[in-house]
MDAnalysis code that builds the backbone (N, CA, C; Angstrom):
import MDAnalysis as mda
import numpy as np

u = mda.Universe.empty(465, n_residues=155, atom_resindex=np.repeat(np.arange(155), 3), trajectory=True)
u.add_TopologyAttr("name", ["N", "CA", "C"] * 155)
u.add_TopologyAttr("resid", np.arange(1, 156))
u.add_TopologyAttr("resname", ["UNK", "UNK", "UNK", "UNK", "UNK", "UNK", "UNK", "UNK", "UNK", "UNK", "UNK", "UNK", "UNK", "UNK", "UNK", "UNK", "UNK", "UNK", "UNK", "UNK", "UNK", "UNK", "UNK", "UNK", "UNK", "UNK", "UNK", "UNK", "UNK", "UNK", "UNK", "UNK", "UNK", "UNK", "UNK", "UNK", "UNK", "UNK", "UNK", "UNK", "UNK", "UNK", "UNK", "UNK", "UNK", "UNK", "UNK", "UNK", "UNK", "UNK", "UNK", "UNK", "UNK", "UNK", "UNK", "UNK", "UNK", "UNK", "UNK", "UNK", "UNK", "UNK", "UNK", "UNK", "UNK", "UNK", "UNK", "UNK", "UNK", "UNK", "UNK", "UNK", "UNK", "UNK", "UNK", "UNK", "UNK", "UNK", "UNK", "UNK", "UNK", "UNK", "UNK", "UNK", "UNK", "UNK", "UNK", "UNK", "UNK", "UNK", "UNK", "UNK", "UNK", "UNK", "UNK", "UNK", "UNK", "UNK", "UNK", "UNK", "UNK", "UNK", "UNK", "UNK", "UNK", "UNK", "UNK", "UNK", "UNK", "UNK", "UNK", "UNK", "UNK", "UNK", "UNK", "UNK", "UNK", "UNK", "UNK", "UNK", "UNK", "UNK", "UNK", "UNK", "UNK", "UNK", "UNK", "UNK", "UNK", "UNK", "UNK", "UNK", "UNK", "UNK", "UNK", "UNK", "UNK", "UNK", "UNK", "UNK", "UNK", "UNK", "UNK", "UNK", "UNK", "UNK", "UNK", "UNK", "UNK", "UNK", "UNK", "UNK", "UNK", "UNK", "UNK"])
u.atoms.positions = np.array([
    [15.710, 1.744, -17.877],
    [13.916, 1.874, -18.788],
    [13.427, 0.856, -18.270],
    [13.790, 0.008, -17.706],
    [12.718, -0.773, -17.408],
    [12.078, -0.385, -16.422],
    [12.544, -0.050, -16.182],
    [11.663, 0.864, -14.520],
    [10.557, 1.473, -14.618],
    [10.573, 2.613, -15.343],
    [9.852, 3.297, -15.451],
    [8.288, 2.926, -16.412],
    [8.981, 1.577, -17.154],
    [8.073, 0.707, -18.467],
    [6.946, 0.324, -17.330],
    [7.114, -0.632, -16.680],
    [7.138, -1.615, -15.656],
    [6.065, 0.249, -14.498],
    [6.000, 0.847, -13.788],
    [6.098, 1.954, -13.362],
    [4.326, 2.660, -14.206],
    [4.684, 2.320, -15.198],
    [3.536, 3.365, -16.528],
    [2.825, 2.093, -16.603],
    [2.747, 0.811, -16.391],
    [1.744, -0.383, -16.729],
    [0.994, -0.225, -15.113],
    [1.991, -0.368, -14.633],
    [1.218, -0.761, -13.104],
    [0.146, 0.573, -12.643],
    [0.531, 1.673, -13.227],
    [-0.598, 3.371, -12.875],
    [-1.664, 3.025, -13.764],
    [-1.968, 1.884, -14.860],
    [-2.535, 2.093, -15.920],
    [-3.237, 0.779, -14.909],
    [-3.020, -0.003, -14.852],
    [-3.468, -1.119, -14.396],
    [-4.459, -0.952, -12.802],
    [-3.760, 0.058, -12.334],
    [-4.476, 0.498, -11.220],
    [-5.441, 1.575, -11.215],
    [-5.318, 1.948, -12.449],
    [-6.373, 2.619, -12.648],
    [-7.874, 2.821, -12.736],
    [-7.692, 1.529, -13.677],
    [-8.520, 0.398, -14.647],
    [-9.138, -0.468, -13.125],
    [-7.958, -0.865, -12.139],
    [-8.696, -0.881, -10.471],
    [-9.782, 0.038, -9.526],
    [-9.372, 1.559, -9.915],
    [-10.040, 2.610, -8.670],
    [-11.195, 2.666, -9.741],
    [-11.278, 2.478, -11.254],
    [-12.269, 3.136, -11.935],
    [-13.606, 1.956, -11.690],
    [-13.159, 0.345, -11.363],
    [-14.189, -0.609, -11.203],
    [-14.544, -0.316, -9.759],
    [-14.203, 0.127, -10.070],
    [-14.191, -0.366, -7.612],
    [-15.178, 1.229, -7.267],
    [-15.032, 2.371, -8.881],
    [-15.606, 3.718, -8.628],
    [-16.571, 3.208, -8.496],
    [-16.923, 3.255, -9.883],
    [-17.679, 2.284, -10.806],
    [-19.216, 1.379, -9.642],
    [-18.433, 0.954, -9.237],
    [-19.316, -0.187, -7.931],
    [-19.525, 0.892, -6.708],
    [-19.242, 1.588, -6.108],
    [-19.112, 2.204, -4.707],
    [-20.505, 3.411, -5.329],
    [-20.376, 4.002, -7.010],
    [-21.463, 5.167, -7.455],
    [-22.764, 3.674, -7.817],
    [-22.475, 2.568, -7.791],
    [-23.891, 1.930, -7.773],
    [-24.272, 1.255, -6.300],
    [-23.496, 1.496, -6.025],
    [-24.457, 1.206, -4.426],
    [-24.308, 3.081, -3.694],
    [-24.496, 3.656, -3.809],
    [-25.098, 4.796, -3.333],
    [-25.649, 5.307, -3.874],
    [-26.207, 4.876, -5.449],
    [-27.270, 5.397, -6.685],
    [-28.387, 4.407, -5.817],
    [-28.028, 3.257, -5.219],
    [-28.812, 2.082, -4.606],
    [-29.831, 3.073, -3.298],
    [-28.332, 3.174, -2.486],
    [-29.367, 3.773, -1.462],
    [-29.480, 5.479, -1.039],
    [-29.116, 6.534, -2.362],
    [-29.577, 8.114, -2.048],
    [-31.627, 7.446, -2.353],
    [-31.760, 6.260, -3.303],
    [-32.868, 6.058, -3.922],
    [-33.705, 4.529, -3.163],
    [-33.382, 4.894, -1.964],
    [-33.812, 3.656, -1.162],
    [-33.794, 2.314, -1.899],
    [-32.803, 1.791, -2.707],
    [-32.912, 0.855, -3.383],
    [-32.308, -0.430, -2.282],
    [-32.595, -1.443, -2.608],
    [-31.598, -2.358, -1.494],
    [-30.446, -2.675, -2.202],
    [-29.181, -2.362, -1.317],
    [-28.031, -2.575, -2.039],
    [-26.923, -3.887, -2.233],
    [-28.335, -4.818, -1.476],
    [-27.740, -6.187, -1.426],
    [-27.711, -7.083, -2.722],
    [-28.474, -6.335, -3.893],
    [-28.450, -6.998, -5.285],
    [-27.134, -7.015, -5.961],
    [-26.356, -5.902, -5.569],
    [-25.110, -5.304, -5.741],
    [-24.391, -6.240, -5.241],
    [-23.772, -6.954, -6.408],
    [-22.142, -7.533, -6.372],
    [-21.011, -7.368, -7.214],
    [-20.094, -7.868, -7.163],
    [-18.409, -7.769, -8.176],
    [-18.429, -8.942, -8.111],
    [-17.506, -9.049, -8.674],
    [-16.980, -10.363, -9.287],
    [-15.253, -11.345, -8.612],
    [-15.353, -9.816, -7.316],
    [-14.441, -10.203, -6.232],
    [-14.923, -10.354, -5.053],
    [-16.336, -10.482, -5.036],
    [-17.041, -11.336, -3.646],
    [-16.906, -12.727, -3.992],
    [-16.179, -12.784, -3.147],
    [-15.761, -14.105, -3.215],
    [-16.094, -14.904, -1.665],
    [-16.403, -14.666, -0.491],
    [-16.902, -14.399, 0.856],
    [-17.723, -12.989, 1.600],
    [-18.007, -13.681, 2.005],
    [-18.184, -12.586, 3.114],
    [-17.290, -12.029, 3.791],
    [-16.339, -12.783, 3.749],
    [-15.362, -11.465, 4.402],
    [-14.064, -11.009, 3.787],
    [-14.390, -11.810, 2.275],
    [-13.400, -11.455, 1.094],
    [-14.280, -11.030, -0.258],
    [-14.499, -9.518, 0.391],
    [-15.944, -8.919, -1.069],
    [-15.413, -7.304, -0.683],
    [-15.365, -7.464, -2.101],
    [-15.417, -5.688, -2.000],
    [-16.565, -5.094, -2.209],
    [-17.285, -5.826, -2.059],
    [-19.118, -5.145, -2.311],
    [-19.459, -4.582, -0.783],
    [-18.868, -6.188, 0.389],
    [-18.960, -5.560, 1.529],
    [-17.888, -4.330, 2.303],
    [-16.987, -3.973, 1.556],
    [-16.309, -3.025, 2.041],
    [-16.281, -1.569, 1.643],
    [-17.054, -1.613, 0.367],
    [-17.839, -0.120, -0.628],
    [-19.430, 0.137, 0.041],
    [-19.791, -1.138, 0.916],
    [-21.133, -0.418, 1.515],
    [-20.795, 0.131, 2.938],
    [-19.723, -0.294, 3.530],
    [-19.736, 0.306, 4.967],
    [-19.250, 1.978, 5.045],
    [-19.164, 2.556, 5.422],
    [-19.592, 4.092, 5.731],
    [-18.062, 4.521, 5.629],
    [-17.509, 3.875, 6.393],
    [-16.406, 3.886, 6.257],
    [-15.463, 4.679, 5.574],
    [-16.212, 3.360, 4.297],
    [-15.191, 3.483, 3.198],
    [-15.163, 4.616, 2.263],
    [-15.811, 5.188, 2.955],
    [-15.718, 7.172, 2.105],
    [-14.691, 7.931, 3.070],
    [-14.145, 8.897, 2.425],
    [-13.147, 9.711, 3.359],
    [-13.738, 11.323, 2.898],
    [-14.237, 11.616, 3.748],
    [-14.938, 13.549, 3.447],
    [-16.045, 12.983, 2.671],
    [-17.116, 12.001, 2.461],
    [-17.593, 11.673, 2.018],
    [-17.655, 11.464, 0.632],
    [-15.840, 10.718, 0.369],
    [-15.814, 10.541, -0.598],
    [-15.523, 9.133, -0.736],
    [-16.095, 8.413, -1.886],
    [-15.073, 6.255, -2.044],
    [-13.745, 6.933, -2.099],
    [-13.093, 6.094, -1.215],
    [-12.051, 5.746, -1.427],
    [-11.224, 5.675, -3.522],
    [-12.227, 4.660, -3.249],
    [-11.663, 4.813, -5.389],
    [-11.482, 5.555, -5.948],
    [-12.216, 6.656, -5.368],
    [-12.380, 7.906, -6.503],
    [-11.355, 8.517, -6.649],
    [-10.890, 8.698, -5.359],
    [-9.999, 9.393, -4.974],
    [-8.677, 8.669, -5.783],
    [-7.943, 7.261, -5.464],
    [-7.127, 6.638, -6.346],
    [-7.284, 6.998, -7.941],
    [-8.611, 7.033, -8.080],
    [-9.092, 7.034, -9.428],
    [-8.363, 8.821, -10.196],
    [-8.074, 9.315, -8.870],
    [-7.560, 10.551, -9.508],
    [-6.252, 10.661, -9.796],
    [-5.598, 9.818, -7.853],
    [-4.155, 9.526, -8.233],
    [-3.311, 8.820, -9.474],
    [-4.104, 7.810, -9.414],
    [-2.938, 7.092, -10.137],
    [-2.564, 8.146, -11.302],
    [-3.621, 8.553, -12.108],
    [-3.322, 9.252, -13.783],
    [-2.095, 10.544, -12.627],
    [-2.091, 10.684, -12.072],
    [-1.074, 12.195, -11.843],
    [0.684, 10.602, -11.589],
    [0.319, 10.165, -10.697],
    [1.649, 9.274, -11.021],
    [1.642, 8.069, -11.848],
    [0.811, 8.469, -13.030],
    [1.081, 8.402, -14.704],
    [2.143, 9.005, -15.342],
    [1.442, 10.533, -15.183],
    [2.062, 11.682, -15.805],
    [3.051, 12.110, -15.081],
    [3.722, 11.664, -14.104],
    [4.723, 12.159, -13.400],
    [5.874, 10.834, -14.247],
    [5.889, 9.732, -13.519],
    [6.300, 9.064, -14.661],
    [6.687, 9.344, -15.927],
    [6.008, 9.670, -16.241],
    [5.780, 9.343, -18.118],
    [6.715, 10.577, -18.193],
    [6.521, 11.705, -18.088],
    [7.477, 13.185, -17.544],
    [8.904, 12.663, -17.681],
    [8.924, 12.530, -16.631],
    [10.091, 12.310, -16.210],
    [11.088, 11.106, -17.454],
    [10.205, 10.238, -17.388],
    [11.020, 9.352, -18.514],
    [10.882, 10.110, -19.664],
    [10.589, 11.388, -20.638],
    [10.643, 12.292, -21.510],
    [11.183, 13.105, -21.553],
    [11.862, 13.775, -20.116],
    [12.444, 15.106, -19.371],
    [13.490, 14.319, -19.041],
    [13.653, 12.848, -18.013],
    [15.102, 12.809, -17.492],
    [15.506, 13.672, -16.566],
    [14.204, 14.859, -15.811],
    [14.718, 15.527, -14.652],
    [14.523, 14.401, -13.772],
    [15.212, 14.870, -12.736],
    [14.957, 14.248, -11.231],
    [13.630, 14.748, -10.404],
    [13.112, 15.671, -10.509],
    [12.004, 16.001, -9.606],
    [11.080, 15.477, -9.571],
    [10.530, 15.010, -10.902],
    [9.559, 14.494, -10.538],
    [9.581, 12.707, -10.472],
    [10.576, 12.348, -10.380],
    [10.597, 10.901, -9.437],
    [10.696, 11.244, -8.213],
    [11.507, 12.617, -7.955],
    [11.213, 12.705, -6.679],
    [9.887, 13.059, -5.685],
    [8.885, 13.461, -6.677],
    [7.775, 13.569, -6.295],
    [6.267, 12.455, -6.444],
    [6.883, 11.850, -7.793],
    [6.176, 10.368, -7.460],
    [6.725, 9.365, -6.711],
    [7.620, 9.519, -5.511],
    [8.298, 8.463, -4.914],
    [7.687, 9.122, -3.298],
    [7.630, 10.960, -3.231],
    [6.403, 11.364, -2.623],
    [5.152, 11.220, -2.118],
    [5.033, 11.294, -3.555],
    [3.239, 10.822, -3.737],
    [3.204, 9.045, -3.294],
    [3.835, 8.430, -3.929],
    [3.148, 6.949, -4.041],
    [3.748, 6.158, -1.994],
    [4.447, 7.036, -1.574],
    [4.938, 6.918, -0.207],
    [3.337, 7.143, 1.033],
    [3.465, 8.636, 0.275],
    [1.490, 8.963, 0.783],
    [0.435, 8.206, 0.835],
    [0.779, 7.684, -0.375],
    [-0.530, 6.925, -1.624],
    [-0.709, 5.524, -0.906],
    [1.088, 5.067, -0.279],
    [0.995, 3.940, 0.457],
    [0.771, 3.896, 1.821],
    [0.284, 4.859, 2.436],
    [0.230, 4.891, 3.369],
    [-1.178, 5.055, 4.229],
    [-1.978, 5.994, 2.677],
    [-3.486, 5.839, 2.515],
    [-3.729, 4.356, 2.430],
    [-3.263, 3.864, 1.659],
    [-4.126, 2.954, 1.398],
    [-3.586, 1.238, 2.632],
    [-2.497, 1.605, 3.709],
    [-2.574, 1.356, 4.752],
    [-3.515, 1.788, 6.046],
    [-3.842, 3.049, 5.456],
    [-5.246, 2.975, 6.722],
    [-6.449, 2.374, 6.255],
    [-6.816, 2.638, 4.796],
    [-7.797, 1.210, 4.417],
    [-7.637, -0.010, 4.791],
    [-7.116, -0.565, 4.905],
    [-6.887, -1.979, 4.953],
    [-6.470, -2.135, 6.435],
    [-6.086, -0.722, 7.626],
    [-6.088, -0.593, 8.789],
    [-7.931, -0.810, 8.814],
    [-8.374, -0.221, 8.838],
    [-10.554, -0.216, 9.096],
    [-10.855, -1.044, 8.334],
    [-10.779, -1.796, 7.471],
    [-11.263, -3.368, 6.703],
    [-10.448, -3.869, 7.733],
    [-9.662, -4.386, 8.231],
    [-8.851, -5.022, 9.521],
    [-10.221, -5.274, 10.507],
    [-10.357, -3.695, 11.229],
    [-10.608, -4.001, 12.405],
    [-12.210, -3.105, 12.828],
    [-12.238, -2.710, 11.876],
    [-13.440, -1.676, 11.790],
    [-14.891, -2.231, 10.806],
    [-14.582, -2.916, 9.255],
    [-15.027, -3.133, 8.409],
    [-15.346, -4.820, 8.693],
    [-14.298, -5.189, 9.006],
    [-14.632, -6.838, 8.950],
    [-14.590, -7.386, 7.441],
    [-14.275, -7.068, 6.887],
    [-14.439, -7.264, 5.538],
    [-13.460, -6.920, 4.607],
    [-12.388, -7.549, 3.623],
    [-11.394, -7.256, 3.152],
    [-11.883, -6.913, 1.355],
    [-12.100, -6.405, 0.854],
    [-11.632, -5.811, -0.210],
    [-9.980, -6.147, -1.477],
    [-10.613, -7.376, -2.352],
    [-9.439, -8.285, -2.113],
    [-8.759, -6.820, -3.757],
    [-9.664, -6.187, -4.358],
    [-9.065, -5.468, -5.421],
    [-8.274, -3.741, -5.004],
    [-8.451, -3.873, -3.363],
    [-8.367, -2.715, -2.852],
    [-6.450, -3.261, -2.273],
    [-6.710, -4.556, -1.623],
    [-5.457, -5.307, -2.005],
    [-3.956, -5.667, -2.930],
    [-5.089, -5.536, -4.200],
    [-4.199, -5.417, -5.422],
    [-3.644, -4.002, -5.383],
    [-4.302, -3.106, -5.636],
    [-3.549, -1.673, -4.968],
    [-2.863, -1.914, -4.331],
    [-2.716, -2.372, -3.349],
    [-1.749, -1.585, -2.080],
    [-0.072, -2.509, -2.358],
    [-0.503, -3.826, -3.337],
    [0.888, -4.239, -3.636],
    [1.200, -3.394, -4.885],
    [0.540, -3.330, -5.726],
    [1.043, -2.003, -6.622],
    [2.079, -0.555, -6.264],
    [1.083, -0.155, -5.746],
    [1.827, 1.419, -5.003],
    [2.706, 0.537, -3.800],
    [3.104, -0.005, -3.370],
    [4.236, -0.380, -2.991],
    [5.362, -1.038, -4.045],
    [5.267, -1.800, -4.632],
    [5.876, -1.747, -6.238],
    [6.266, -0.370, -6.748],
    [5.351, 0.605, -7.487],
    [5.404, 1.614, -7.836],
    [6.996, 2.555, -6.321],
    [6.319, 2.228, -5.370],
    [7.726, 3.118, -4.296],
    [8.821, 2.180, -4.344],
    [8.896, 1.107, -4.622],
    [10.250, 0.741, -4.354],
    [11.019, 1.713, -5.502],
    [10.344, 0.877, -6.843],
    [11.006, 1.316, -8.306],
    [11.390, 2.600, -8.462],
    [10.797, 3.491, -7.437],
    [11.019, 5.261, -7.872],
    [12.098, 4.828, -6.916],
    [12.111, 4.561, -5.591],
    [13.381, 4.180, -4.815],
    [14.754, 3.702, -5.514],
    [14.280, 2.953, -6.016],
    [15.650, 2.425, -7.153],
    [15.912, 3.514, -7.877],
    [14.829, 3.416, -8.587],
    [15.154, 4.835, -9.390],
    [15.843, 6.096, -9.121],
    [15.917, 6.346, -8.174],
    [16.162, 7.745, -7.536],
    [17.678, 7.458, -6.759],
    [17.581, 5.883, -6.230],
    [19.192, 5.526, -6.004],
    [20.160, 5.696, -7.235],
    [19.590, 4.905, -8.206],
    [20.613, 4.853, -9.799],
    [20.488, 5.971, -9.838],
    [20.312, 7.738, -9.950],
    [20.121, 8.628, -10.584],
    [21.465, 9.426, -9.187],
    [21.325, 8.762, -8.098],
    [22.313, 9.864, -6.938],
    [23.846, 9.175, -7.708],
    [23.802, 7.605, -8.740],
    [25.458, 6.792, -8.741],
    [25.862, 7.471, -10.147],
    [24.315, 7.977, -10.678],
    [25.268, 8.634, -12.339],
    [25.838, 10.182, -11.451],
    [24.953, 11.025, -10.624],
    [25.773, 12.274, -10.817],
    [26.677, 11.681, -9.404],
    [27.372, 10.787, -9.213],
    [28.427, 10.691, -8.054],
    [29.420, 10.271, -8.933],
    [29.786, 9.509, -10.019],
    [30.372, 9.614, -11.040],
    [30.917, 10.397, -11.782],
])
Protein backbone atom coordinates (compact mmCIF):
# COMPACT_ATOMS: atom_id res chain seq x y z
CA UNK A 1 0.00 0.00 0.00
CA UNK A 2 2.82 2.41 0.87
CA UNK A 3 4.56 1.76 -2.45
CA UNK A 4 1.59 3.13 -4.38
CA UNK A 5 1.47 6.28 -2.28
CA UNK A 6 5.21 6.77 -2.79
CA UNK A 7 4.79 6.35 -6.56
CA UNK A 8 1.96 8.90 -6.59
CA UNK A 9 4.03 11.40 -4.60
CA UNK A 10 7.09 10.86 -6.81
CA UNK A 11 4.96 11.43 -9.92
CA UNK A 12 3.68 14.73 -8.50
CA UNK A 13 7.21 15.89 -7.64
CA UNK A 14 8.53 14.88 -11.07
CA UNK A 15 5.61 16.58 -12.79
CA UNK A 16 6.29 19.83 -10.91
CA UNK A 17 9.95 19.50 -11.88
CA UNK A 18 9.03 18.93 -15.54
CA UNK A 19 6.65 21.90 -15.53
CA UNK A 20 9.35 24.18 -14.14
CA UNK A 21 11.89 22.99 -16.72
CA UNK A 22 9.27 23.34 -19.48
CA UNK A 23 8.67 26.93 -18.38
CA UNK A 24 12.43 27.58 -18.52
CA UNK A 25 12.64 25.99 -21.98
CA UNK A 26 9.70 28.13 -23.12
CA UNK A 27 11.44 31.31 -21.93
CA UNK A 28 14.63 30.31 -23.77
CA UNK A 29 12.69 29.49 -26.96
CA UNK A 30 10.77 32.76 -26.80
CA UNK A 31 13.95 34.79 -26.34
CA UNK A 32 15.59 32.96 -29.23
CA UNK A 33 12.54 33.40 -31.47
CA UNK A 34 12.39 37.15 -30.87
CA UNK A 35 16.14 37.60 -31.24
CA UNK A 36 16.69 38.48 -27.61
CA UNK A 37 19.68 37.43 -25.60
CA UNK A 38 19.30 34.17 -23.70
CA UNK A 39 22.25 35.12 -21.48
CA UNK A 40 19.87 36.93 -19.10
CA UNK A 41 17.82 33.77 -18.51
CA UNK A 42 18.87 31.76 -15.50
CA UNK A 43 17.49 29.24 -13.06
CA UNK A 44 17.89 28.55 -9.36
CA UNK A 45 19.63 25.30 -10.31
CA UNK A 46 22.41 27.09 -12.20
CA UNK A 47 25.29 26.36 -9.85
CA UNK A 48 28.15 26.66 -12.36
CA UNK A 49 28.80 26.51 -16.09
CA UNK A 50 28.74 22.70 -16.02
CA UNK A 51 25.99 22.28 -13.42
CA UNK A 52 23.35 24.40 -15.10
CA UNK A 53 19.82 23.55 -16.17
CA UNK A 54 19.72 26.68 -18.32
CA UNK A 55 22.88 25.74 -20.24
CA UNK A 56 21.40 22.33 -20.98
CA UNK A 57 18.05 23.77 -22.11
CA UNK A 58 19.79 26.33 -24.35
CA UNK A 59 21.53 23.60 -26.31
CA UNK A 60 19.83 22.34 -29.51
CA UNK A 61 20.36 18.71 -28.41
CA UNK A 62 17.98 19.27 -25.50
CA UNK A 63 15.12 18.96 -27.98
CA UNK A 64 13.65 15.75 -29.32
CA UNK A 65 11.97 16.25 -32.71
CA UNK A 66 11.97 19.98 -31.95
CA UNK A 67 10.25 19.54 -28.57
CA UNK A 68 12.16 20.33 -25.37
CA UNK A 69 12.46 17.09 -23.40
CA UNK A 70 10.90 18.57 -20.23
CA UNK A 71 7.68 19.16 -22.19
CA UNK A 72 7.56 15.46 -23.00
CA UNK A 73 8.10 14.67 -19.31
CA UNK A 74 5.28 17.04 -18.37
CA UNK A 75 2.94 14.74 -20.32
CA UNK A 76 4.45 11.44 -19.18
CA UNK A 77 4.32 11.90 -15.40
CA UNK A 78 0.56 12.54 -15.21
CA UNK A 79 0.04 9.32 -17.22
CA UNK A 80 2.22 7.41 -14.74
CA UNK A 81 0.31 9.03 -11.87
CA UNK A 82 -3.08 7.99 -13.24
CA UNK A 83 -1.87 4.46 -14.00
CA UNK A 84 -0.75 4.09 -10.38
CA UNK A 85 -3.96 5.65 -9.12
CA UNK A 86 -6.08 3.39 -11.33
CA UNK A 87 -4.23 0.33 -10.06
CA UNK A 88 -4.63 1.52 -6.48
CA UNK A 89 -8.38 1.98 -6.92
CA UNK A 90 -9.17 -1.03 -9.12
CA UNK A 91 -6.62 -3.56 -7.93
CA UNK A 92 -6.13 -4.80 -11.51
CA UNK A 93 -2.63 -5.91 -12.43
CA UNK A 94 -2.48 -4.52 -15.99
CA UNK A 95 -2.02 -0.83 -15.03
CA UNK A 96 0.99 -1.63 -12.85
CA UNK A 97 2.52 -3.68 -15.70
CA UNK A 98 2.02 -0.75 -18.05
CA UNK A 99 3.48 1.56 -15.39
CA UNK A 100 6.56 -0.67 -15.08
CA UNK A 101 7.00 -0.75 -18.86
CA UNK A 102 6.52 2.99 -19.27
CA UNK A 103 8.88 3.78 -16.41
CA UNK A 104 11.50 1.48 -17.98
CA UNK A 105 11.12 3.31 -21.29
CA UNK A 106 11.25 6.70 -19.60
CA UNK A 107 14.32 5.57 -17.63
CA UNK A 108 16.06 4.73 -20.92
CA UNK A 109 15.02 8.10 -22.38
CA UNK A 110 16.45 9.87 -19.33
CA UNK A 111 19.64 7.84 -19.76
CA UNK A 112 19.85 9.11 -23.33
CA UNK A 113 19.42 12.72 -22.15
CA UNK A 114 22.11 12.26 -19.47
CA UNK A 115 24.37 10.74 -22.17
CA UNK A 116 23.85 13.82 -24.35
CA UNK A 117 24.50 16.13 -21.40
CA UNK A 118 27.71 14.30 -20.53
CA UNK A 119 29.32 13.85 -23.92
CA UNK A 120 27.88 16.57 -26.16
CA UNK A 121 26.34 19.41 -24.19
CA UNK A 122 29.09 19.31 -21.53
CA UNK A 123 26.69 20.56 -18.84
CA UNK A 124 24.44 18.81 -16.35
CA UNK A 125 20.89 19.69 -15.44
CA UNK A 126 20.59 18.96 -11.73
CA UNK A 127 16.80 18.81 -11.99
CA UNK A 128 17.12 16.30 -14.83
CA UNK A 129 19.29 14.14 -12.60
CA UNK A 130 16.61 14.39 -9.92
CA UNK A 131 14.04 13.30 -12.49
CA UNK A 132 16.23 10.33 -13.39
CA UNK A 133 16.43 9.27 -9.75
CA UNK A 134 12.66 9.58 -9.44
CA UNK A 135 11.93 7.44 -12.51
CA UNK A 136 14.42 4.80 -11.35
CA UNK A 137 12.60 4.75 -8.00
CA UNK A 138 9.21 4.44 -9.70
CA UNK A 139 10.49 1.57 -11.83
CA UNK A 140 11.91 -0.30 -8.83
CA UNK A 141 8.74 0.24 -6.81
CA UNK A 142 6.57 -0.99 -9.68
CA UNK A 143 8.72 -4.13 -9.94
CA UNK A 144 8.36 -4.70 -6.20
CA UNK A 145 4.59 -4.34 -6.52
CA UNK A 146 4.54 -6.84 -9.40
CA UNK A 147 6.67 -9.25 -7.39
CA UNK A 148 4.21 -8.97 -4.50
CA UNK A 149 1.28 -9.58 -6.87
CA UNK A 150 2.91 -12.74 -8.22
CA UNK A 151 3.26 -14.04 -4.67
CA UNK A 152 -0.43 -13.39 -4.05
CA UNK A 153 -1.44 -15.40 -7.12
CA UNK A 154 0.82 -18.30 -6.15
CA UNK A 155 -0.67 -18.62 -2.69
